[in-house]
LOLOKOL-83694 format. One line per 2 residues: their letters; for each residue y, x, z of N, C-alpha, C, O. Coordinates in Angstrom, 3 decimals, m for minus. Each point is the difference from the previous one (the first is absolute). Example, Ala and Ser with C-alpha at 12.3 -4.5 7.8 and 13.67 -1.06 7.14 Angstrom:
as) m5.690 13.190 7.800 1.190 m0.890 0.000 1.200 0.900 0.000 m0.019 1.036 0.665 ~ 1.069 m1.386 m1.385 1.190 0.820 0.060 1.090 m0.770 0.730 1.108 0.509 0.169
***
This chain:
mk) 32.847 7.644 m10.963 m0.669 m0.085 0.144 m0.597 m0.493 0.598 0.909 m0.068 0.828 ~ m2.393 m0.881 0.070 m0.242 m0.872 0.491 0.104 0.452 1.409 0.868 0.863 0.128
ek) m1.350 m1.109 0.731 0.546 0.167 1.334 m1.509 m0.069 1.292 m0.514 m1.079 0.294 ~ 0.245 1.831 0.041 m1.388 0.231 0.454 m0.413 m0.960 0.841 0.909 m0.332 0.761
kv) m1.856 m0.216 m0.601 m0.725 m0.618 0.382 m0.895 0.386 0.810 m0.833 0.746 m0.514 ~ 0.632 m1.077 2.065 m0.857 0.511 1.244 m1.216 m0.736 0.214 m0.279 m1.026 m0.620
fk) m0.352 1.489 1.391 m1.174 m0.846 0.197 m0.622 0.439 1.145 0.157 1.216 0.107 ~ m1.000 m1.840 1.085 m0.320 0.177 1.433 m1.557 m0.997 m0.434 0.214 m1.157 m0.364
yn) m1.159 1.462 0.398 m1.080 m1.078 m0.127 m0.828 0.315 1.617 m0.221 1.092 0.524 ~ m0.048 m2.220 m0.110 m0.868 0.757 1.418 m1.427 m0.547 m1.018 0.042 m0.642 m1.050
ed) m1.361 1.207 1.866 m1.225 m0.476 m0.772 m0.281 m1.711 0.017 m0.775 m0.445 m0.847 ~ 1.000 0.119 1.188 m0.427 m2.139 m0.828 0.731 0.364 m0.353 m0.528 1.111 m0.059
di) 1.652 m0.909 m0.403 1.398 m0.231 m1.514 m1.010 0.779 m0.802 m0.810 m0.740 m0.559 ~ 0.625 2.081 0.337 m0.999 0.437 m1.235 m1.691 m0.808 0.073 m0.486 m0.449 m1.038
le) 0.010 0.390 1.882 m0.705 m0.881 m0.494 m0.033 m1.262 m0.152 m0.897 m0.622 m0.567 ~ 1.797 0.209 1.027 0.159 m1.494 m0.791 0.928 m0.087 m1.576 m0.067 m0.991 m0.728
fm) 1.001 2.355 0.367 0.422 0.285 m0.900 m1.265 0.173 m1.652 m0.218 m0.507 m1.100 ~ m0.172 1.397 1.862 m1.528 0.577 m0.487 m1.130 m0.889 m0.665 m0.480 0.285 m1.097
te) 0.060 m1.471 1.906 m0.271 m0.485 0.081 0.530 m1.775 m1.628 m0.628 m0.572 m0.890 ~ 2.031 0.498 1.454 m0.343 m1.012 m0.897 0.964 0.352 m1.293 0.418 m0.973 m0.628
sl) 0.044 2.554 0.093 0.041 0.970 m0.615 m1.621 m0.117 m0.867 0.115 m0.599 m1.069 ~ m1.214 0.965 1.309 m1.483 0.438 m0.163 m0.322 m1.822 m0.456 m0.748 m0.397 m0.894
aa) 1.473 m0.325 1.714 m0.939 m1.961 m0.262 0.749 m0.320 m1.565 m0.717 m0.460 m0.889 ~ 2.173 0.728 0.619 0.654 m0.757 m0.551 m0.155 0.923 m1.848 0.051 m0.452 m1.144
ql) m0.287 2.161 1.820 m0.197 0.666 m1.526 m1.802 m0.725 0.022 m0.125 m0.439 m1.144 ~ m0.899 0.224 1.736 m0.805 m0.942 m0.618 m0.375 m1.064 m0.423 m1.128 m0.405 m0.282
gf) 2.394 m0.196 0.224 m0.015 m1.840 0.230 m0.370 m0.775 0.911 m0.073 m1.203 m0.252 ~ m0.231 1.659 1.446 m0.435 m1.087 1.187 1.377 m0.651 0.508 0.851 0.701 0.548
ee) m0.675 m2.075 m0.758 1.037 m0.151 0.538 0.332 m0.485 0.991 1.193 m0.197 0.229 ~ m2.435 m0.223 0.879 m0.707 m0.452 1.239 m0.958 1.521 0.038 m0.274 0.835 m0.862
fs) m0.070 m0.987 2.402 m1.261 1.213 0.259 m0.042 0.675 1.188 1.029 0.362 0.571 ~ m2.407 m0.109 m0.040 m0.073 0.375 0.713 0.238 1.877 0.096 0.115 0.573 m1.083
ak) m0.054 0.259 2.340 m0.037 1.071 0.058 0.108 0.346 0.685 0.910 m0.427 0.711 ~ m2.046 1.960 m0.075 m0.201 1.055 1.233 0.377 1.216 m0.661 m0.499 0.517 m0.999
ai) 1.451 m0.144 1.708 0.345 1.812 m0.380 0.312 0.369 1.313 0.512 m0.749 0.832 ~ m0.981 2.473 m0.582 0.948 0.718 1.314 m0.032 1.192 m0.774 m0.698 0.452 m0.908
fm) 1.851 m0.034 1.677 0.128 1.448 m0.289 m1.087 1.246 1.065 m0.170 m0.033 1.218 ~ m0.250 0.764 m1.962 m0.982 1.347 1.223 0.381 0.778 m0.765 0.271 m0.038 m1.200
ge) m0.257 0.816 1.997 0.497 1.796 m0.383 0.775 0.567 0.334 0.865 m0.866 m0.134 ~ m0.367 1.657 0.494 1.191 0.606 0.189 1.035 0.638 m1.049 m0.087 0.782 m0.947
ag) 1.131 m1.521 1.597 1.562 0.150 m1.213 0.280 1.615 m0.424 0.837 0.430 0.794 ~ m1.217 0.574 m1.717 0.160 1.138 m0.402 m0.588 0.866 m0.439 0.244 1.160 m0.335
kd) m1.826 m2.386 0.361 m1.218 1.414 0.635 m0.818 m1.744 m1.116 0.488 m0.151 m1.120 ~ m1.244 m0.565 1.429 m0.375 m0.844 m0.502 0.224 m1.962 0.164 m0.589 m1.081 0.015
lr) 1.400 1.502 0.041 0.165 m1.438 m0.070 m0.320 m1.070 m1.350 0.180 0.078 m1.215 ~ m0.744 m1.088 2.136 0.452 m1.028 m1.373 m0.965 m1.698 0.671 m0.481 m0.285 1.097
mv) 0.589 m0.542 m2.548 m0.245 m1.097 1.016 m1.043 m1.047 m1.540 m0.292 0.121 m1.190 ~ 0.102 m1.171 2.475 m1.462 m0.108 m0.819 0.366 m1.577 0.075 0.240 m0.751 0.945
lv) m0.311 0.545 m2.567 0.147 m1.822 0.652 m0.953 m1.068 m0.954 m0.654 0.301 m0.998 ~ 0.743 m1.135 1.397 m1.102 m0.665 m1.011 0.721 m1.447 m0.392 0.362 m0.804 0.859
lg) m0.246 0.644 m1.962 0.124 m0.824 m0.652 m0.869 m2.583 m0.424 m0.846 m0.374 m0.813 ~ 1.313 m0.108 1.389 m1.189 m1.124 m0.077 0.908 m1.153 m0.631 1.221 m0.054 m0.148
ea) m2.231 m0.848 m0.171 1.348 m1.392 m0.602 m0.483 m0.672 1.824 m0.823 0.370 0.838 ~ 1.887 m1.530 m0.901 0.125 m0.343 1.004 m0.570 m0.818 1.232 0.463 m0.380 1.076
ad) m1.716 0.282 m1.749 m0.401 m1.032 1.174 m1.849 0.760 m0.051 m1.128 m0.464 0.168 ~ 1.890 2.253 m0.598 m1.376 0.846 0.174 0.256 0.194 1.618 0.906 0.651 0.522
et) m2.028 m1.448 0.173 m0.325 m0.036 1.456 m1.179 1.231 0.114 m0.442 0.116 1.143 ~ 0.069 0.489 m1.794 m0.335 1.880 m0.201 0.290 0.456 0.418 m0.454 0.783 0.835
me) 1.782 m1.099 m1.311 1.480 1.480 0.884 m0.196 0.908 1.295 0.072 1.222 0.134 ~ m0.381 m2.376 0.891 m0.026 0.140 1.771 m1.441 1.280 m0.472 0.147 1.158 0.389
kv) m1.579 m1.575 m1.305 m0.785 1.256 0.188 m0.087 1.048 m0.585 m0.956 0.753 m0.185 ~ 2.702 m0.687 m0.313 m0.722 1.579 m0.761 0.201 0.560 0.847 0.261 m0.452 1.115
dt) m0.336 1.622 m1.443 0.034 1.619 1.309 0.897 0.959 m1.230 m0.544 0.674 m0.875 ~ 1.873 m0.806 1.059 0.399 1.048 m0.207 0.241 1.520 0.146 0.428 0.796 m0.836
na) m0.875 m0.571 2.320 m0.787 1.634 m0.017 m1.114 m0.064 m0.847 0.146 0.822 m0.905 ~ m1.398 m1.563 0.790 m1.113 0.670 m0.601 0.712 m0.312 m1.590 m0.763 0.541 m0.800
ld) 1.937 m1.208 0.030 0.185 0.756 m1.044 1.114 0.854 m0.266 0.545 0.181 m1.089 ~ m0.346 0.177 1.870 1.147 1.459 0.066 m1.349 1.394 m0.321 0.049 0.934 m0.801
im) m1.096 m1.302 1.746 m1.237 1.068 m0.316 m0.575 m0.488 m1.598 m0.378 1.081 m0.452 ~ 0.204 m1.774 m0.264 m0.926 m0.603 m1.199 0.869 0.005 m0.942 m0.238 m0.506 m1.097
id) 1.459 1.127 1.424 0.534 m0.787 m1.468 1.213 1.711 m0.083 0.299 0.686 0.978 ~ 0.169 m0.425 m2.524 0.760 1.065 m0.049 1.414 m0.438 0.145 0.229 m0.954 0.744
yn) 1.166 1.798 m1.641 1.413 m0.456 0.245 m0.079 m0.616 m1.160 m0.516 0.678 m0.888 ~ 0.957 m2.049 0.516 0.288 m0.405 m0.949 2.107 m0.406 m0.626 0.522 m1.055 m0.361
gs) m0.204 1.836 0.447 1.704 0.172 0.243 m0.371 0.534 m1.086 m1.016 0.556 m0.419 ~ 2.743 m1.016 m0.239 0.147 0.818 m0.799 0.676 1.816 m0.078 0.465 0.694 m0.904
hs) m0.713 m0.511 2.236 m0.219 1.575 m0.206 m1.167 0.503 0.360 0.072 1.032 0.668 ~ m1.049 m1.412 m0.886 m1.736 0.215 0.138 m0.786 m0.137 m1.116 m0.464 m1.119 m0.219
cn) 0.273 1.807 m0.355 m1.079 0.385 m0.797 m1.228 m0.398 0.043 m0.645 0.221 m1.025 ~ m0.116 m0.958 2.242 m1.083 m0.243 m0.345 m0.447 m1.647 0.114 0.661 m0.987 0.322
it) m1.804 1.117 m0.651 0.045 m1.583 m0.402 m0.979 m0.928 1.495 m0.610 0.521 0.934 ~ 0.794 m1.839 m1.217 m0.141 m0.677 1.134 m1.831 m0.102 0.507 m0.466 m0.811 m0.800
rk) m0.212 1.088 1.359 m0.988 m0.367 0.409 m0.304 m1.457 0.519 0.322 m0.398 1.120 ~ m0.976 m0.342 m2.062 0.065 m1.506 0.753 m0.945 m0.300 0.560 m0.906 0.168 m0.816
na) 0.341 m0.655 2.062 m0.921 m0.807 1.125 0.440 m1.360 0.065 1.060 m0.291 0.552 ~ m1.831 m0.585 m1.097 0.964 m0.876 m0.066 m0.692 m1.161 1.848 0.443 m0.877 0.742
sl) m1.436 1.545 m0.865 m0.093 0.234 2.205 0.893 0.072 0.206 0.589 m0.956 m0.503 ~ 0.438 1.960 1.327 0.348 m0.480 0.647 1.528 m0.436 m0.303 1.086 0.567 0.116
lg) m1.423 m1.573 m0.467 1.167 m0.685 m0.676 m0.167 m1.357 1.058 0.998 m0.292 0.659 ~ m2.064 m0.416 m0.512 m0.745 m0.904 0.321 m0.719 m0.494 m0.704 m0.726 m0.911 0.398
***
């Protein structure tokens, strides 16, 4: 039997882990990202994450609060389909 491993991550670690993991899954070698946690743990905690090319200067203009309102959940535990609104992505 393998020994158990215990992990404890803070907000920055979680954001970095999720960002790098999703970027690798999507084939980004170099990327820019904007991510934020919203809501309350145990109630409606969620993360809005935007990934783009490394040289994407429009990333600063991305409004994560507006994206949170405009898009549905699109994780593996959700059956919702994301609504796409390109104007929110700069």
